[in-house]
C-alpha positions in Angstrom: -4.6 -11.2 14.6 -5.2 -12.1 11.0 -3.2 -9.7 8.9 -4.8 -10.1 5.5 -6.2 -7.5 3.2 -9.0 -7.6 0.6 -9.3 -5.2 -2.4 -12.9 -4.4 -3.3 -12.9 -1.9 -6.1 -16.5 -0.9 -5.8 -16.3 -0.3 -2.1 -13.1 1.7 -2.5 -14.7 3.9 -5.1 -17.7 4.5 -2.9 -15.7 5.3 0.2 -12.8 7.3 -1.4 -13.5 10.5 0.4 -11.1 13.1 2.0 -10.0 12.4 5.6 -7.2 12.7 8.1 -4.2 10.4 8.2 -4.4 10.4 12.0 -0.8 10.8 12.8 -2.4 12.6 15.7 -5.9 13.1 17.2 -7.0 15.7 17.3 -5.3 16.6 14.0 -3.1 19.7 13.5 -6.1 21.4 11.9 -7.3 22.0 15.5 -4.1 23.6 16.8 -4.5 27.2 17.9 -2.2 30.0 19.1 -3.8 30.1 22.5 -1.4 27.2 23.3 2.1 28.8 23.5 5.5 28.3 24.8 4.4 28.9 28.4 1.7 26.2 28.1 4.2 23.9 26.5 6.7 24.4 29.4 4.0 23.5 31.9 3.2 20.3 30.0 6.9 19.4 30.1 7.0 19.9 33.9 4.0 17.6 34.3 5.5 15.0 32.1 8.6 14.7 34.3 6.4 13.2 37.0 5.6 10.3 34.6 9.3 9.4 33.9 8.2 8.3 30.4 11.1 7.8 28.0 11.6 10.4 25.3 11.5 10.6 21.5 13.3 13.3 19.6 12.4 14.6 16.1 14.7 16.9 14.3 13.5 18.8 11.2 16.2 19.6 8.7 14.3 21.8 6.2 16.7 22.2 3.3 16.6 20.4 -0.1 19.1 20.8 -2.9 16.3 20.5 -5.5 12.5 20.6 -5.2 10.5 17.5 -6.1 7.3 18.8 -7.7 5.1 16.3 -5.9 6.4 17.3 -2.4 4.0 18.5 0.3 6.6 18.6 3.1 7.8 21.7 5.0 11.0 22.4 3.2 13.3 25.1 1.8 14.6 24.3 -1.7 18.1 25.8 -2.1 21.6 25.1 -3.3 23.1 27.5 -0.8 24.8 25.3 1.7 25.8 28.4 3.7 22.2 28.3 5.1 23.0 25.2 7.2 25.5 26.7 9.8 23.1 29.4 11.1 20.2 26.9 11.2 22.3 24.5 13.2 23.4 27.3 15.6 19.8 28.1 16.4 18.9 24.4 16.6 21.7 23.8 19.1 20.3 26.6 21.3 16.8 25.1 21.0 18.2 21.7 22.0 19.7 23.3 25.1 16.4 25.1 26.0 14.3 22.0 25.4 16.6 19.7 27.4 16.4 22.0 30.4 12.7 21.3 30.6 13.2 17.5 31.0 14.8 15.5 33.7 18.2 14.1 32.6 17.4 10.6 33.7 14.6 10.3 31.1 16.2 8.2 28.3 15.8 8.9 24.6 14.6 5.6 23.2 13.7 7.0 19.8 15.3 9.6 17.6 14.5 10.7 14.0 15.9 13.1 11.5 13.4 14.2 8.8 13.0 17.0 6.4 13.6 18.3 3.8 16.8 16.3 3.3 18.8 15.6 6.5 21.9 14.7 4.5 21.9 18.2 3.0 24.2 18.7 6.0 27.9 18.0 5.7 29.5 15.1 7.5 31.0 17.4 10.1 27.6 19.1 10.6 25.8 15.8 11.1 28.4 14.7 13.5 28.1 18.0 15.4 24.4 17.8 15.6 24.5 14.3 17.2 27.2 15.4 19.6 25.1 18.3 20.8 22.1 16.0 21.2 24.2 13.6 23.3 25.5 16.5 25.3 22.1 17.5 26.5 20.0 14.3 26.4 20.6 10.8 27.6 20.4 8.5 24.6 19.7 4.8 24.9 22.4 2.3 23.9 22.5 1.0 20.3 20.8 -2.3 21.3 17.6 -0.6 22.6 17.5 2.8 20.9 15.5 3.3 17.6 17.4 5.9 15.8 16.3 6.6 12.2 17.0 9.0 9.4 15.3 9.9 6.1 17.8 9.5 3.2 17.7 10.9 -0.3 20.1 8.6 -2.2 21.1 11.5 -4.4 22.5 13.3 -1.3 24.4 10.3 0.2 26.9 7.6 -0.6 28.6 4.7 1.2 30.8 7.1 3.2 27.8 9.0 4.4 26.2 5.7 5.5 29.3 4.7 7.4 29.3 8.1 9.2 25.6 7.8 10.1 26.1 4.4 11.6 29.1 5.6 13.5 27.2 8.5 15.1 24.4 6.3 16.2 21.8 5.7 13.5 20.5 2.1 13.1 17.5 2.5 10.9 16.8 4.4 7.6 14.2 5.1 5.0 15.2 5.7 1.4 13.1 7.8 -0.9 12.7 6.2 -4.3 9.2 7.1 -5.6 9.7 5.6 -9.1 12.6 4.4 -11.2 10.8 5.2 -14.5 12.9 8.0 -16.3 9.8 9.7 -17.8 8.1 9.8 -14.3 11.3 11.1 -12.7 11.7 13.9 -15.3 8.0 14.9 -14.8 8.4 15.3 -11.1 12.0 16.7 -11.2 13.6 13.9 -9.2 16.3 12.2 -11.4 17.6 9.3 -9.3 19.3 6.2 -10.7 18.8 2.7 -9.5 22.6 2.6 -8.9 22.4 5.5 -6.5 19.7 3.8 -4.5 21.6 0.5 -4.4 24.8 2.1 -3.2 23.2 3.5 -0.1 21.1 0.4 0.5 24.0 -2.0 0.2 26.2 0.2 2.4 23.5 0.3 5.1 23.4 -3.5 5.1 27.2 -3.7 5.3 27.2 -1.3 8.2 24.6 -3.2 10.2 21.5 -1.0 9.9 18.8 -3.0 11.5 15.9 -1.8 9.4 15.8 -0.3 5.9 12.6 1.1 4.4 12.0 2.1 0.7 9.4 4.7 -0.1 7.3 4.7 -3.3 4.6 7.0 -4.6 1.7 6.0 -6.9 -0.4 8.5 -8.9 2.5 10.5 -10.3 2.5 11.7 -14.0 2.8 9.0 -16.7 2.6 6.1 -14.3 0.9 3.0 -15.6 0.3 -0.4 -13.9 3.0 -1.9 -16.0 5.6 0.8 -15.4 4.9 1.0 -11.6 5.2 -2.8 -11.3 8.6 -2.7 -13.0 9.8 -0.3 -10.3 8.1 -2.5 -7.6 9.7 -5.7 -8.9 13.1 -4.0 -8.6 12.3 -2.9 -5.0 11.2 -6.4 -4.0 14.5 -7.7 -5.5 16.3 -5.4 -3.1 14.4 -7.1 -0.2 14.0 -4.1 2.1 12.6 -4.7 5.6 9.7 -2.3 4.9 8.1 -0.7 1.8 5.9 2.4 2.0 3.6 3.0 -0.9 2.1 6.5 -0.7 -0.8 8.0 -2.6 0.1 11.2 -4.4 -2.5 13.8 -3.5 -2.6 16.5 -6.1 -3.4 19.7 -4.2 -1.7 22.5 -6.2 -3.8 25.2 -4.5 -2.1 24.3 -1.2 1.4 23.1 -2.3 3.1 25.5 -4.7 5.6 23.0 -6.3 2.7 20.8 -7.4 1.7 23.6 -9.8 4.6 22.5 -12.0 2.9 19.1 -12.6 0.7 19.0 -15.6 -2.6 17.7 -14.4 -3.5 15.9 -17.7 -0.3 13.8 -17.3 -1.6 12.3 -14.0 -3.1 8.8 -14.2 -6.9 8.6 -14.2 -8.5 7.6 -10.9 -9.2 4.1 -12.2 -5.6 3.6 -13.2 -4.5 4.7 -9.7 -6.7 2.1 -8.2 -5.4 -0.6 -10.6 -1.8 0.4 -9.6 -2.7 0.1 -5.9 -4.5 -3.3 -6.4 -1.6 -4.7 -8.4 0.9 -3.3 -5.8 -0.8 -4.9 -2.9 -1.0 -8.3 -4.7 2.6 -8.2 -5.7 3.8 -7.3 -2.2 1.6 -10.0 -0.6 3.0 -12.6 -3.1 6.5 -11.5 -2.0 5.7 -12.1 1.7 5.2 -8.6 2.9 2.5 -8.0 5.6 0.1 -5.0 5.3 0.7 -3.0 8.5 -1.8 -0.3 7.7 -2.3 2.9 5.7 0.6 2.9 3.2 3.0 0.5 5.0 4.1 -3.0 4.4 6.8 -5.0 6.3 8.4 -8.4 6.4 6.9 -10.9 8.8 9.9 -10.7 11.2 10.1 -6.8 11.1 9.6 -4.9 14.3 6.5 -3.2 13.0 4.9 -6.6 12.2 5.8 -8.0 15.6 4.6 -5.0 17.4 1.2 -5.1 15.6 0.8 -8.8 16.5 1.7 -8.0 20.1 -0.7 -5.1 20.3 2.1 -2.6 21.0 2.1 -0.7 17.7 1.6 3.0 17.9 1.2 5.9 15.4 2.7 9.4 15.7 3.8 12.3 13.4 6.5 10.1 11.8 4.0 7.3 11.1 3.9 3.8 12.7 6.2 3.3 15.7 7.1 0.6 18.2 7.4 3.1 21.0 4.0 4.0 22.3 4.8 5.4 25.7 7.3 8.2 24.7 6.9 11.9 25.1 7.9 13.3 21.7 10.0 16.5 21.5 9.9 18.3 18.2 13.1 20.3 17.4 13.7 22.7 14.5 11.4 24.8 12.3 7.8 23.5 11.9 8.4 20.5 14.2 5.5 19.1 16.2 5.9 17.5 19.6 3.6 15.5 21.8 4.3 16.0 25.5 2.0 14.9 28.4 -1.5 15.5 27.1 -0.6 18.3 24.6 0.6 18.9 21.1 2.9 21.8 20.4 4.3 23.1 17.1 7.3 25.3 16.4 7.3 28.4 14.2 6.9 27.6 10.5 8.9 30.5 9.0 12.6 30.4 9.4 12.9 34.1 10.3 10.3 33.7 13.1 12.0 30.6 14.4 15.4 32.4 14.5 13.8 35.5 16.2 12.4 33.4 19.1 15.6 31.5 19.6 17.6 34.8 19.5 15.3 36.2 22.2 15.8 33.2 24.4 12.2 31.9 23.8 11.0 28.5 22.9 9.7 28.7 19.3 6.5 26.9 20.2 3.7 29.1 18.8 0.6 26.9 18.7 -0.8 23.6 19.8 -3.5 22.0 21.8 -4.2 20.7 25.3 -6.3 17.6 25.0 -9.4 17.3 27.1 -10.8 14.0 28.4 -13.0 13.4 25.3 -9.9 14.0 23.1 -7.9 11.4 25.0 -10.7 8.8 24.9 -11.2 9.2 21.2 -7.4 9.3 20.5 -7.2 5.9 22.3 -9.9 4.4 20.2 -8.6 5.8 16.9 -5.0 4.7 17.7 -6.1 1.2 18.5 -8.1 0.8 15.4 -5.6 2.3 13.0 -2.7 0.3 14.5 -4.3 -3.1 15.2 -7.6 -3.2 13.1 -9.5 -4.2 16.2 -10.6 -2.8 19.5 -11.5 -4.5 22.8 -14.5 -2.6 24.0 -14.2 -3.8 27.7 -10.7 -2.4 27.8 -11.9 1.1 26.7 -14.7 0.9 29.2 -12.5 0.0 32.1 -9.7 2.4 31.1 -12.0 5.4 30.8 -14.9 4.4 33.0 -17.5 4.8 30.3 -20.3 2.7 28.8 -19.0 2.3 25.2 -22.4 2.0 23.5 -23.7 5.1 25.3 -20.6 7.3 24.9 -20.2 6.4 21.2 -23.8 6.1 20.2 -23.3 8.6 17.3 -20.1 6.9 16.2 -21.7 3.5 16.2 -24.6 4.9 14.1 -22.1 6.2 11.6 -20.5 2.7 11.4 -23.8 1.0 10.6 -23.4 1.4 6.8 -19.8 0.1 7.0 -21.1 -3.0 8.9 -23.6 -3.6 6.1 -20.8 -3.3 3.5 -18.6 -5.8 5.4 -15.9 -3.3 6.3 -16.2 -3.9 10.1 -18.0 -6.1 12.5 -19.1 -5.3 16.1 -20.2 -7.4 18.9 -20.5 -6.8 22.7 -16.8 -7.3 23.2 -14.9 -6.2 20.1 -14.8 -4.0 17.0 -12.9 -5.8 14.2 -11.9 -4.2 10.9 -12.3 -6.9 8.3 -9.9 -7.5 5.4 -12.0 -5.6 3.0 -12.1 -2.6 5.4 -8.4 -2.3 6.1 -7.6 -0.1 3.2 -10.5 2.1 4.4 -9.3 2.3 8.0 -9.3 6.1 7.9 -13.0 6.1 7.1 -13.7 3.9 10.1 -11.6 6.1 12.4 -13.5 9.1 11.1 -16.7 7.8 12.6 -15.1 8.5 16.1 -13.7 12.0 15.2 -15.8 14.5 17.1 -14.2 17.4 15.2 -15.2 16.1 11.8 -18.7 15.5 12.9 -19.1 19.2 13.6 -17.5 20.4 10.3 -19.4 21.5 7.2 -18.1 22.0 3.7 -14.6 20.9 2.5 -12.4 19.5 5.3 -9.0 20.1 3.8 -7.6 16.6 3.9 -6.3 14.3 1.1 -8.4 11.4 -0.3 -8.1 8.2 1.7 -7.1 6.2 -1.3 
């Protein structure tokens, strides 16, 4: 597959609407409380028949300081005494969740996110991994994909050594921007030296993939200032670079109210930053994977995309498409069998369920046949920029043109604009359409087609 990308400013302006990121289909907006812990347990029982491998996601919600741009589910606190009771309840959830799955199902993928996972002490991190190994069968280091999100302000070389020793072999480092004025405006003061210490330690310890995360659209950013940060990032030569769009939604995310809106770059400046960033990363040899992600040509994500095995889940792009995902901890979302299930979002409610011996799953969704068909189509498009129509027809026993007549009609303007091409055998997203892949996927979203008014998602660019 050709992995190029073309930046067409006029098209991007015209198509820059709000839309889902499609870490799931249907999206979490469609989750409801009619799906509960009982329905979740039934899905787990059905999934044991499949013998699919497992993926574990652990949510560690605590952050020492709040970054004003943040839209994650987190608890900003300097009180480290909150960690032990959280871990006690998480251990009990691990035990309850593990009881639902056959022990011979191997955990091929594991991820700690947050919040800030390294808010935990070394002993606490070691204890959490020990409890995980006690109840689940983890793959060996050669085949397991075990990753952790790192805030370099909350880690050092000794932390990295410990993480490698307890089993992690991949990490993502939050950077966002090295510019001091930008850092002050978003309350994230982080030196280049702090970032380099963790990155160099990870290389010395043999971490197999290191990703650095940036955000464009933050206060006081300019093309020149952002490229200075990007040039430093490229000099570090990470395996992956993620460049996220800052979505300013202060009505939904309270910390963002502390960002002065007049300090944000104008929309045309944001687009200039994005265009310059893509060009600079391409010049440096990085491949555009999709959405916000770039990777080296020999990285696992790039190879999986070329092989047609790339997948997308709640943590982003993944090389493990066939896993059942178990979400653990407050707010976590899992994908088991043909369902999605989410844990309680308030810490007190999460604790209450665990204390009562109940799984903390409080809402979710059981996918119907139409959901599964559309999820298959959207996943293939967002991961591979193309779709073999005969494969969908044979897999789902449908006539594609009839089943998706409305979706194909919605794609017609995009065909005319050169974003996508369609023939009898294939849908191809062209280089000028790849930044707008969310728009193309939205044509197949049955839930969006039935919505009126604001849809509650961020802008696609």
